[in-house]
C-alpha positions as CSV (number, residue, x, y, z in Angstrom):
1,M,-32.5,-18.9,4.3
2,G,-34.8,-15.7,3.8
3,E,-38.0,-14.5,4.1
4,I,-40.3,-13.8,1.0
5,T,-43.8,-12.8,0.6
6,C,-45.7,-12.0,-2.6
7,Q,-48.8,-10.7,-3.2
8,K,-51.0,-9.9,-6.9
9,Q,-53.8,-7.5,-7.6
10,N,-55.0,-5.9,-10.1
11,G,-51.8,-6.7,-12.3
12,L,-49.9,-5.2,-10.3
13,L,-47.3,-8.6,-8.4
14,S,-45.8,-6.8,-4.7
15,V,-42.8,-8.5,-3.5
16,Q,-40.9,-7.9,0.1
17,F,-38.2,-10.1,0.9
18,D,-36.0,-9.7,4.3
19,G,-32.8,-12.1,5.3
20,N,-29.5,-11.8,5.6
21,L,-26.7,-12.8,2.7
22,L,-23.9,-14.6,4.6
23,D,-19.8,-14.1,3.8
24,P,-20.8,-12.4,1.0
25,T,-17.5,-11.4,-1.1
26,V,-16.1,-9.1,-4.4
27,G,-13.0,-10.4,-6.1
28,P,-11.8,-13.8,-6.3
29,S,-12.7,-16.1,-3.8
30,T,-9.6,-16.6,-2.0
31,K,-8.4,-13.2,-1.6
32,P,-11.2,-11.0,-2.4
33,L,-11.3,-7.2,-2.6
34,W,-14.5,-6.7,0.2
35,R,-15.8,-9.4,2.6
36,E,-18.0,-9.4,5.5
37,N,-19.7,-11.9,7.5
38,R,-22.7,-10.9,7.3
39,V,-25.4,-8.3,5.3
40,H,-28.8,-7.4,5.9
41,L,-30.9,-7.0,3.2
42,H,-34.5,-6.1,3.2
43,C,-36.5,-4.6,-0.3
44,Q,-40.3,-4.1,-1.1
45,A,-41.0,-3.4,-4.9
46,T,-44.1,-3.7,-7.3
47,M,-43.6,-5.4,-10.9
48,E,-46.0,-4.0,-13.7
49,E,-45.9,-6.7,-15.8
50,A,-47.3,-5.0,-18.9
51,R,-44.6,-1.9,-18.5
52,D,-41.9,-4.5,-18.1
53,L,-41.2,-2.2,-15.3
54,V,-39.7,-3.1,-11.6
55,K,-40.4,-0.1,-9.4
56,I,-38.3,-0.7,-5.6
57,D,-40.0,1.3,-3.0
58,L,-37.8,0.8,0.0
59,L,-34.2,-0.8,-0.8
60,Q,-32.8,-1.1,3.0
61,V,-29.2,-2.5,3.5
62,E,-27.3,-3.1,6.7
63,S,-23.9,-4.1,7.5
64,P,-20.9,-2.9,10.0
65,A,-18.9,-1.2,6.7
66,L,-21.8,-0.2,5.0
67,G,-25.6,0.6,4.5
68,C,-28.1,2.5,2.2
69,E,-31.8,3.3,1.9
70,A,-33.0,3.8,-1.4
71,Q,-35.9,3.7,-4.1
72,G,-35.5,3.1,-7.6
73,T,-37.0,1.8,-10.5
74,I,-35.7,-1.5,-13.1
75,S,-37.2,-1.1,-16.4
76,K,-36.7,-3.3,-19.3
77,W,-36.7,-6.2,-16.5
78,S,-37.0,-9.0,-19.4
79,G,-34.1,-8.3,-21.2
80,S,-31.3,-5.8,-19.9
81,R,-32.8,-4.7,-16.6
82,E,-31.8,-0.9,-16.8
83,V,-31.6,-0.1,-13.2
84,Q,-32.0,3.8,-11.7
85,I,-31.7,3.7,-7.8
86,A,-30.8,6.9,-5.4
87,G,-30.7,7.9,-1.7
88,K,-28.7,7.8,1.6
89,L,-25.8,5.4,2.4
90,A,-24.2,4.9,5.6
91,Y,-20.4,3.8,6.1
92,D,-18.5,3.3,8.9
93,A,-15.1,4.1,7.7
94,K,-13.2,1.9,10.3
95,E,-15.1,-0.8,8.9
96,M,-14.5,-0.3,5.8
97,S,-11.1,-0.8,6.3
98,V,-11.3,-3.8,7.6
99,A,-13.8,-5.4,4.6
100,L,-10.8,-4.1,2.5
101,R,-8.1,-5.6,4.4
102,N,-6.8,-7.8,1.2
103,A,-6.7,-5.3,-0.9
104,L,-4.9,-2.6,1.1
105,G,-3.1,-4.9,3.8
106,N,-2.6,-4.4,6.9
107,G,-0.7,-1.1,7.0
108,V,-4.4,0.8,6.8
109,W,-6.4,2.4,9.0
110,I,-8.9,4.7,8.7
111,T,-12.0,6.2,11.0
112,G,-15.0,8.1,10.5
113,K,-18.5,8.0,10.0
114,D,-21.4,9.7,8.1
115,S,-24.2,9.2,6.1
116,R,-24.2,10.5,2.3
117,P,-26.5,11.1,-1.0
118,F,-25.6,8.5,-3.5
119,H,-27.1,7.2,-7.3
120,L,-26.5,4.5,-8.9
121,Q,-27.7,3.4,-13.1
122,G,-26.5,0.5,-15.8
123,S,-27.5,-2.9,-16.4
124,L,-28.1,-5.6,-14.0
125,A,-28.4,-8.4,-16.7
126,N,-25.5,-10.8,-16.3
127,S,-22.6,-11.6,-18.9
128,G,-24.0,-14.9,-19.4
129,K,-21.0,-16.3,-17.7
130,P,-21.0,-19.3,-14.9
131,P,-21.6,-18.5,-11.5
132,T,-18.3,-18.1,-9.4
133,A,-19.9,-18.2,-6.1
134,V,-22.8,-19.1,-3.8
135,V,-24.2,-16.5,-1.4
136,G,-26.0,-17.9,1.2
137,L,-29.3,-16.8,2.5
138,E,-30.6,-16.4,6.6
139,A,-34.3,-15.5,7.5
140,P,-33.8,-13.0,10.9
141,N,-37.2,-15.0,11.5
142,H,-39.0,-18.2,10.6
143,G,-39.3,-17.6,6.8
144,A,-40.1,-20.0,3.9
145,P,-36.2,-21.5,2.3
146,I,-35.4,-20.0,-0.7
147,T,-32.4,-21.0,-3.1
148,P,-29.1,-20.0,-2.2
149,M,-28.0,-17.1,-4.9
150,Q,-25.8,-17.6,-7.5
151,T,-23.2,-14.9,-8.2
152,H,-21.6,-13.9,-11.5
153,E,-18.4,-12.5,-12.0
154,P,-18.1,-9.0,-10.5
155,E,-16.7,-7.1,-13.4
156,A,-19.7,-8.4,-15.6
157,F,-22.1,-5.8,-13.4
158,A,-19.1,-3.4,-12.4
159,T,-18.4,-2.6,-16.5
160,A,-22.3,-2.4,-17.1
161,L,-22.8,0.2,-13.8
162,S,-22.2,3.9,-12.8
163,A,-22.5,5.3,-10.0
164,E,-21.5,8.7,-7.7
165,A,-20.5,8.9,-3.9
166,S,-19.2,11.1,-1.3
167,F,-17.1,9.8,1.6
168,H,-15.4,11.5,5.0
169,W,-12.6,10.4,6.8
170,T,-11.8,11.7,10.2
171,A,-8.2,10.4,10.6
172,A,-6.3,7.7,8.5
173,N,-3.3,5.7,8.6
174,F,-1.4,4.2,5.4
175,Y,1.8,2.4,6.3
176,G,2.8,5.0,9.4
177,F,1.7,7.7,7.4
178,Q,-0.6,10.1,9.6
179,A,-3.5,12.0,7.6
180,G,-6.1,14.7,8.3
181,P,-9.4,14.8,7.4
182,A,-10.3,14.5,4.4
183,E,-13.2,14.6,1.2
184,L,-13.5,11.6,-1.2
185,Q,-15.4,12.1,-4.1
186,A,-15.6,8.7,-6.1
187,Y,-17.8,7.4,-9.0
188,L,-17.8,3.7,-10.6
189,K,-17.5,3.7,-14.8
190,D,-16.1,0.8,-16.9
191,G,-15.3,-1.1,-14.3
192,W,-13.0,1.0,-12.5
193,L,-14.0,2.8,-9.1
194,R,-12.0,6.0,-9.4
195,F,-11.5,9.1,-6.7
196,H,-11.2,12.9,-7.7
197,P,-7.8,13.9,-5.9
198,V,-7.8,13.6,-2.3
199,E,-5.9,16.7,-0.7
200,T,-5.1,16.5,3.4
201,T,-2.4,17.3,6.1
202,V,0.1,14.8,6.7
203,N,2.8,15.7,10.1
204,G,3.5,19.5,9.2
205,G,2.9,18.4,5.4
206,R,0.5,17.4,2.7
207,L,-0.8,14.4,1.6
208,R,-2.4,14.2,-2.5
209,V,-3.6,11.3,-3.9
210,E,-5.3,10.4,-6.9
211,P,-6.6,6.3,-6.1
212,A,-8.6,4.0,-9.0
213,F,-9.6,0.2,-8.2
214,R,-10.2,-1.7,-11.1
215,L,-12.5,-4.3,-10.0
216,E,-11.9,-7.2,-12.8
217,T,-11.6,-10.3,-11.1
218,G,-8.1,-12.0,-11.5
219,A,-6.7,-8.7,-12.6
220,G,-7.9,-6.5,-9.9
221,E,-5.7,-4.0,-8.8
222,L,-5.1,-0.2,-7.0
223,Q,-3.3,2.3,-9.2
224,L,-1.8,5.8,-7.8
225,A,-2.1,8.3,-10.7
226,P,2.3,9.9,-11.2
227,G,2.5,13.1,-9.2
228,T,4.4,14.3,-6.1
229,I,1.5,12.6,-3.4
230,I,3.6,13.8,-0.4
231,S,5.2,16.9,-0.1
232,R,7.7,18.2,3.2
233,V,6.4,15.9,5.6
234,G,8.1,15.6,9.0
235,I,9.6,11.8,9.1
236,T,9.0,10.1,11.9
237,P,10.1,6.3,13.0
238,A,6.9,4.8,12.2
239,M,6.8,5.9,8.7
240,C,10.3,4.7,8.4
241,E,9.2,0.9,10.0
242,Q,6.5,0.2,7.3
243,A,7.6,1.8,4.3
244,L,10.7,4.3,3.8
245,A,13.1,1.5,5.2
246,Y,12.8,0.1,1.7
247,I,13.6,2.5,0.2
248,A,16.1,3.9,2.2
249,P,17.8,1.3,4.0
250,V,19.4,3.5,6.5
251,L,16.3,4.5,7.9
252,A,15.3,0.5,9.4
253,D,14.7,0.1,13.1
254,V,15.5,3.8,13.7
255,V,14.2,5.3,17.2
256,D,15.6,9.1,17.1
257,V,14.9,10.4,13.3
258,Q,14.4,13.9,12.5
259,G,13.8,16.2,9.2
260,Q,11.7,16.0,6.1
261,F,11.3,14.8,3.0
262,S,8.9,14.3,-0.2
263,L,7.6,11.0,-2.2
264,A,6.6,11.5,-6.5
265,M,5.3,8.3,-8.2
266,D,6.4,7.6,-11.3
267,A,3.9,4.6,-11.2
268,C,1.9,2.6,-8.9
269,R,0.0,-0.6,-9.6
270,I,-0.6,-2.8,-6.9
271,P,-2.7,-6.2,-7.3
272,Y,-5.1,-7.1,-5.1
273,G,-3.8,-9.8,-2.2
274,N,-0.2,-10.2,-4.0
275,P,2.0,-6.6,-3.1
276,A,5.0,-8.5,-4.5
277,A,3.5,-8.5,-7.4
278,A,3.6,-4.5,-7.5
279,Q,5.2,-2.3,-10.4
280,L,6.6,0.5,-8.1
281,G,9.0,3.8,-9.4
282,G,9.1,7.1,-8.4
283,K,11.4,9.5,-6.3
284,F,12.2,10.1,-2.4
285,V,13.4,13.7,-2.1
286,V,15.8,14.1,1.0
287,H,15.4,18.1,2.4
288,N,16.9,17.6,5.4
289,V,17.1,13.7,7.3
290,K,19.4,13.2,10.4
291,V,19.1,9.7,11.3
292,N,21.6,9.1,15.1
293,T,21.7,5.6,14.7
294,S,20.2,2.1,12.9
295,P,21.7,-0.8,11.8
296,L,23.3,0.3,8.6
297,I,24.6,3.0,10.1
298,R,26.6,1.2,13.2
299,E,27.6,-1.3,10.4
300,L,29.1,1.6,8.1
301,S,30.3,3.5,11.1
302,A,32.4,0.5,12.2
303,L,34.3,0.3,9.2
304,L,35.5,4.2,10.6
305,G,36.5,2.8,13.9
306,R,33.8,5.3,15.7
307,T,30.0,5.3,16.7
308,T,28.3,8.5,14.8
309,S,25.3,9.6,13.6
310,A,24.8,10.9,10.1
311,D,22.8,13.0,7.7
312,L,21.2,12.2,4.5
313,K,22.3,14.3,2.3
314,R,20.4,17.9,1.6
315,E,17.5,17.7,-1.2
316,A,19.2,14.7,-2.4
317,V,17.0,12.8,-5.0
318,I,16.9,9.1,-4.4
319,P,15.6,7.1,-7.8
320,F,13.2,4.0,-6.6
321,Q,12.0,1.0,-8.2
322,M,10.0,-2.0,-7.1
323,V,10.6,-5.2,-9.8
324,N,9.8,-8.8,-8.4
325,G,9.4,-8.4,-4.4
326,R,12.7,-6.2,-4.2
327,V,12.7,-2.5,-3.9
328,Y,15.9,-1.0,-6.0
329,H,17.2,2.7,-5.1
330,R,20.5,4.2,-6.2
331,D,22.1,7.5,-5.2
332,L,21.5,7.5,-1.4
333,E,24.1,9.7,0.6
334,L,25.2,9.1,4.1
335,V,27.2,12.2,5.2
336,F,29.6,11.4,8.0
337,P,31.8,13.9,9.9
338,E,34.8,12.5,7.7
339,L,33.3,11.3,4.9
340,T,30.1,10.2,2.4
341,I,29.0,7.0,1.3
342,R,26.9,6.0,-1.2
343,T,25.1,3.4,-1.6
344,S,22.6,1.3,-4.5
345,G,20.9,-1.8,-4.3
346,S,17.6,-3.9,-3.3
347,V,15.5,-4.6,-0.6
348,G,13.2,-7.3,-0.1
349,L,9.7,-7.7,1.0
350,D,11.3,-10.1,3.3
351,G,13.7,-7.6,4.6
352,T,17.0,-9.2,2.7
353,L,19.2,-6.8,1.4
354,A,21.4,-6.8,-1.8
355,M,23.2,-3.8,-1.6
356,I,26.3,-2.0,-2.6
357,A,28.7,0.9,-0.2
358,E,30.9,3.0,-2.6
359,M,33.4,5.5,0.0
360,P,36.9,7.0,-0.2
361,I,39.4,5.4,1.9
362,P,39.1,6.1,5.5
363,Q,42.0,7.9,6.6
364,K,42.7,6.0,9.8
365,W,43.5,3.2,7.0
366,L,46.2,4.9,5.5
367,P,49.9,6.0,6.3
368,S,50.6,9.7,6.6
369,S,52.4,9.6,3.4
370,K,52.3,11.0,-0.1
371,V,51.4,7.1,-1.2
372,G,48.7,7.2,1.7
373,Q,47.5,10.9,0.8
374,A,47.2,9.9,-2.9
375,M,45.1,6.8,-2.0
376,A,42.9,8.6,0.0
377,K,41.2,10.0,-3.0
378,Q,40.4,6.6,-4.4
379,S,36.6,4.8,-3.8
380,I,36.2,1.1,-2.3
381,R,32.8,-0.5,-3.1
382,L,31.6,-2.7,-0.5
383,P,28.9,-5.5,-0.9
384,I,26.1,-5.4,2.0
385,A,24.1,-8.4,2.3
386,G,22.6,-9.4,5.9
387,T,18.4,-7.9,6.5
388,L,17.4,-4.3,7.0
389,K,17.8,-5.1,10.4
390,K,20.9,-7.1,10.9
391,P,22.9,-5.6,7.5
392,K,26.6,-7.4,6.6
393,V,29.2,-6.2,5.3
394,D,31.2,-8.7,2.7
395,E,34.0,-10.3,4.9
396,A,36.0,-11.2,2.2
397,T,35.9,-8.5,0.2
398,L,36.7,-6.1,3.0
399,R,40.0,-8.2,3.4
400,R,40.6,-8.6,-0.5
401,I,40.3,-4.3,-0.5
402,T,42.6,-3.8,2.9
403,A,45.4,-6.1,1.1
404,Q,45.3,-4.6,-1.5
405,I,45.8,-1.3,0.1
406,A,48.9,-2.5,2.2
407,S,51.0,-4.1,-0.6
408,E,50.3,-0.6,-2.6
409,T,51.6,1.2,0.8
410,A,53.8,0.3,3.2
411,G,53.7,-3.4,2.6
412,E,53.5,-6.2,4.8
413,L,53.3,-4.6,8.3
414,L,50.6,-2.3,8.0
415,R,49.0,-4.8,6.1
416,Q,49.0,-7.1,9.6
417,Q,48.0,-4.0,11.4
418,V,44.7,-3.3,9.4
419,D,44.0,-6.9,9.8
420,K,44.1,-6.7,13.1
421,K,41.4,-3.3,12.6
422,I,39.5,-5.4,10.6
423,D,39.3,-8.3,13.3
424,K,37.7,-5.6,16.0
425,L,35.3,-4.9,13.5
426,I,33.9,-7.8,12.6
427,R,34.5,-9.7,15.7
428,P,31.1,-8.4,17.9
429,N,29.1,-9.0,14.5
430,K,29.8,-12.9,14.8
431,E,28.8,-12.9,18.6
């Protein structure tokens, strides 16, 4: 319900509306791009029938996330409804990140409040498609009831409108990446909300992103322009937990990690409300990263018969790609004191592992003979399954490899000795 008053005098029709939009959304009704509980709307307008013109004397919008105070005109009211509006846009970045939760996920929050100029122009004529939703109207006072508003496909309006505005955040978190203050210049055109490149600091390094939101219903998505988005950033456990562990599983569940890395994107397309369908690809560049311990390091260290930390190979470039809800990587090298282990494979968004660890045969598995020295130059490949928090080297493959090593060196006696060592390594993981 809402309160609306009309008065006609000297060929002019004056209209005033005051009411609340209940549960307004943008995007699919099941997982909308934008959702708020209530938006208060106040509008004072004058219509000149002879000129087919509506003059917006005052437009006020108030909500926890966004608000505005503006004036403008709508020409060709009976046809294409060409709008020209300008004014001040007020925003609360923290509330905006809540309203965009379905699009951005739970790992994103932003802070900052301000009021900035904006302008909007284009056609308000609908697409002729049937309504997709009904938005209730409620009067703040006792007013005359009016018919609920029927809304049309958002892209019918988004593709016909253009706009420009600017925003500012004082701090932001993107899946564990703590960003400093930044300025955002946004513009709406052809159904896309695009931003000029955003640059700021992140944990001693630099962040540079150029995001774009496609507003089309059923195909809405977030895109990032290709390029290096993170440069020489200091790594933290929070970054590893929320993002990096899917690219480099050795970083899962870490408590103590030091070093710097960079991240470059070749492609990034994330559908709203369906991160498993995202198409991602890029390169994780390790400048220098040391991990004191993690579940995967503990599992691999057990094969070496010792508990130790590991370094990621310096200045290594690790390609990664996300396909069907799994993040694939290759050429991740873990440098232990006695050998280097290379991993490849995938991590699911559910944390499941499907990996291969390739390494030389550990010296402790071999006899001190010429045959043992020769075999130390050979590599073995061990499947790793389980999860990020509980990785598990495949036991059957491990036994088969050790049996083969024994048969090619000292025979049955060595095989029994190796089996005993393997049992000691495997048994604790079963408890």
